[in-house]
N, C-alpha and C positions, 0 to 999 in steps of 0.2 A: 504491501500500500504506499508505503513510503517513499518506495522506486518509482511508482507510477504520479505521485505526487511531482515528485522532483525532475521528471521530463515533462510534465504540463508546467510549470512553471520555467523551464530552460526554453520552451518552446514560445511560450507566452512574452520571454526576453527577446527570443530571436525576432520575434515578431514583429516588437518594440522599436526594434532596431531600423525596421525595413524602412525604405525609403517608402514617401507615398507617391502615389501612380498622378503624373502630371496631367495625363491624358483623362484620366476619370476626373480629376478637378476641373477643370478646362470643361468636357461633356456635362458632366452631371451635377455638381457642386456649387449652390448658391444657397446663401445665410439667408439675404433677403435682396432685392431688386432695388434699394435702397444707392446710391452713384459709388458712396465706400466699398459696401461690400462687393460690387460690382466689381470696381477697380483690384479687391483685395484678389479675387479669381485671378487675375491678370498675374497679378503679385507673385501669387503661390504658384501658377505653373511655370510664368520663367524660371521660379528659382528650384525646383524640382525638375525640370527638363535636362538633364545634364549626364553623361555617362558615369553612371554608378559601376560601383562591381559587378554587379550581376549581370548587367545589360554590356560591359568589357566583355566575360567570360562567354555570354551567348553570342556574341558577335565575333568573337574569335572562332568557336565552336563550327558555326556557320559558315564563315571563310574559309577554315581548313577543309572541311564537306565538300564545300563548292568547288573548289581546287583538285579536289579528287574525283570528283564527277566525270563520267566518259560525256566527252561532248559538250560540256560546259563550259562559256565564256565570259569572262568579267573584263570591266571597265571603269575606272573611278572617274567621276563627274563632281563637278565645284562649282558652288552656286557663283554667280559673280553678282547678285542683289538681292533682294530679298525673294523669298520664295513662299508660298503658299498653296499647299494640292487639300483638296477637301471642305474648301470652303461654304460649300452646301449641305456639309455633313450636318447633322441633328446635333444641337448645342445648345445649353443655357444662354449662352451668349449671344445666339443668333448667328455669329459667323464662326461656321467650325473650320476645322483644322486636322489633316490627316494622322493621326497618333497613332505608335502602335500602342496595341491592347494590354499589353501584357509589360511592359517597358516603360511605356508614355515620350517614346519619343521619334521626332519624324522620321519618314518611312516615303517611298513613293511607290504607289501601288503598281503592281507589272501592267493592271488595265489601262491606268494613263500612259505607261511608258508605251504600250504598242497604241493607244489611240493617237498618242505625236508619232508615231514613225509613221503608218496609215494615212495619217492625213495628211503629214509631207509627203506622200509617194502619190497619192491623187493628187496634190495639188502640183505637181510638175506637168502636167498634162503631158505625159508620157504617152502613148498608144501601148508599149511594150510595158507599161504599168497600170493602166485602166484597169476597172473595178471588175471588169470582165476578162481580164488580159490573164495568160498563164502563170507570170510571176507572180501577180499580187493575191492570187488566190491560193497557190503552192507555198508562198511565204505565211497569210496569212489565216487561209482556208474558207469555208463556207458554211451552209448550213450541213453539207453530205460530207465536205471532207475535211479532216482537220490540221490546221496549219505546221509548216513545216518547222515553224521556233516556237518556243515557249516565253515569253517574257517573266521573269521571275519578280515577288517586289524587292524594291532595293534598299536595304537597311544605310539607316545614316553611320557613317564611319565615324568614331570616336575620337575627338582628339587626344594630342599627345597628355600622360600623366602630367597633372601640373606637379609643381615643387610641394614639399609636405608643408610648407605654410599659407599654402594659397589652397582656396576652392575650386573644387570645377565647374568650369565657364559654363552658362546656359547656351544653346544654340538657337534659340528665339527671342525677339524682341519687338517691341512695343508697336504697334501701329494705328492708323484711325482713318475714318471716314470721316468726313463732313460733310453731309446733307443739310444743303440752304432751302429747299423748297419741299418740303415733305406734303405738305398740303396741294401741292401742285400733282405731285405722285401719286398722288391718293386716286383710286379710279372713282369713287362715290364724292369728291369735290370736284367743286367748281372754278375752283382758286386757280388764278392768274402766277407766274411766276414771277411774282414781284420781289422787293425788296425790304419787306416790312416783315418776314419769317426770320426765324433767331435759328443759329447752325445749331444742330444738335449730335458734337462730335459721338460716334460710334469706336470704342476702344477695344482692337484683337490684335492677337498672335502671329508673328509671322517667322519665318525661318530665315536667319544671320545671312550675311553675308559672308563667304569663303569656307561657305560648310561643306561634308563630302560625303555622297553618297555610291554606294559602288552597286553597279547594275551588273545582273544575271542574263546572261539570254543561251538557254538548251534548244541544240538543234545540231545539223552540218554544219560545220566550220564556213564552208561557202556563204550559205543565208545567213548567219551570223555576223559573219562581216560585211555585208551589205548594209544589215540590218544596222549593226554597230554606226559605220559609216552616215547610214541619215540621220541617226538618232543625233549624233555629234552636230550634224548642220543643224537638226532644228532643233534643237537644246539652246543651240547657238543664236539663230535668225528669229525665231518665235519666243523660247520657251517653253516652261509645262505649269499645269495648275490656273490657277484662276489671277486677273488683271494684266496679262502677259501684254496686254497695249499699253500700259503704263509703266511699262519694262521689269517687271515681275517675272521668276522663272528660269530668266537667263543662264547657263551652265556649260562648263567648258569642258571636254575631254583631259586629264591632269594624268593620263595613262596609259 
């Protein structure tokens, strides 16, 4: 009986030492809708969106596993400015962001990467890469045919371990949208876009500049090389995620 109590107490101590999940804080937690409490959610999300020891261990395992997998090809990309993927995700903040469910750090969904590549290919207006072409259908698949390559979710690459006297830096930073004409954009209102409405700033979080993500593509090398070539151009010229017209989501290949 005493040993059981000791094990329970030990487990409780370990749980108390666990780092809060930034994703759950941002998506689920809201003490109230007061301005101060809404601001505190962002503060806590930034504070805990760091490379914890558990995440570093996970990333190392994932990276080693990918490198040993047959026909798996990887490259690392770095953000050139702010990045936000999943802005339409459900969130108590109304402006979402894709954070890993287990570790609460950002990642690039494989579906988003595939969408960026396929959209760029179709935009080239090349008859060899049209939606009905052999190349396009064999790379991306159809309702009857599986694609020749698979885009994996791209995890955030944790930075170098900081010195002992420094805290882990957050990979997120605060941003703001400042709509000036809320009544004008309300479909039930007949208001005009005049200068009498006060701006209502809406704060949210984005991924910082100079953050790295590791993209893994599974498939034959020839197809993967083409996909990476297109992905590199697309991320450099157009970006990924939301607000790309404002320059968000631009990335460069660093490996």
